[in-house]
N, C-alpha and C positions, 0 to 999 in steps of 0.2 A: 504494499500501500504505500502511496506517495503522503509523506507527511506534510499537514498543512503549516503554513506560517503563522505565526501569532501576531495580529497586528495590535496589539493591546497599547503599544507604545507611543499612539498617535502618530501625526504627521511627521515629528522629528525623527521615529524610529524607522520611517519609510524613507527619509532623505540620507544620504551619505553625506558626512561632512567633505567640504571642499578642500582638496589638497592645496597646501601651501605652495605658492609659486617661489622658487628660489632664481634670484637673478644673479647671473653668472657676470663677475667683473671682469674684464679684459686683464689679463696677465702683462700685455705689453704695456710697457711706458709710454710709449706714443699713443697718440690720440689720433683717430683716423676721421677723415671727412668724406661725405658723400658727394661724389662730382661726376657730371656727365659729359662726356666727350664724343666726338664722331671721330671714327677710326677708318682707315682706308679699308675696304672690303678684303683685299688681297693679305694685308698685313693682320687683320682680325682672324683670318682664316688659319695664318700661320701660329699666331699666338694660341688660338685654341688647341691646335696639334700639338704644339710644344707641352701645354697644360695636361693635355690627355696622355700624352707619352711619360711625361713625370708625375704625373698622378698629383697634380697640384690645382688648385683653382686659379682660374684665368686672372683674378686680382692679384694673386700672388706672384704669378709670371710677370704681370705688367708691374707690378712694384720692383721686382728684381730688376728688371729692366732699367727701369727709371733710377733706381740706386746705381746701378752701374753705368749709366750715362752721366749722372750727377757728381760721381767720383772720378770720371775722367774728363771732366768739364775743364779746360785749361783756366779760365778766367771766373771760376766761381765765387771767389772772394770779392772783385769788382761787382759783379752782378749782385750780389746780395746788399754791398753798400749802396747801390743806386737806389734799391728798393726801400732802405731805410729811410 
């Protein structure tokens, strides 16, 4: 026989307590900013292929490429000084 549930606890007995949402804080010290850019379609396909091959998110591949470009930029200090 099937055991019948006991509903003597009222409405509170029927509803489950909601699970507490845990907010995961970023472990990176850097803060990220969402930005939208237009990319050349051929370049974007290559970036997607690299990301797929390396099993990385597309944003991480783009970030690594930008980091490499910034590190090799010859007049970085002058460019930053102009913006300030």
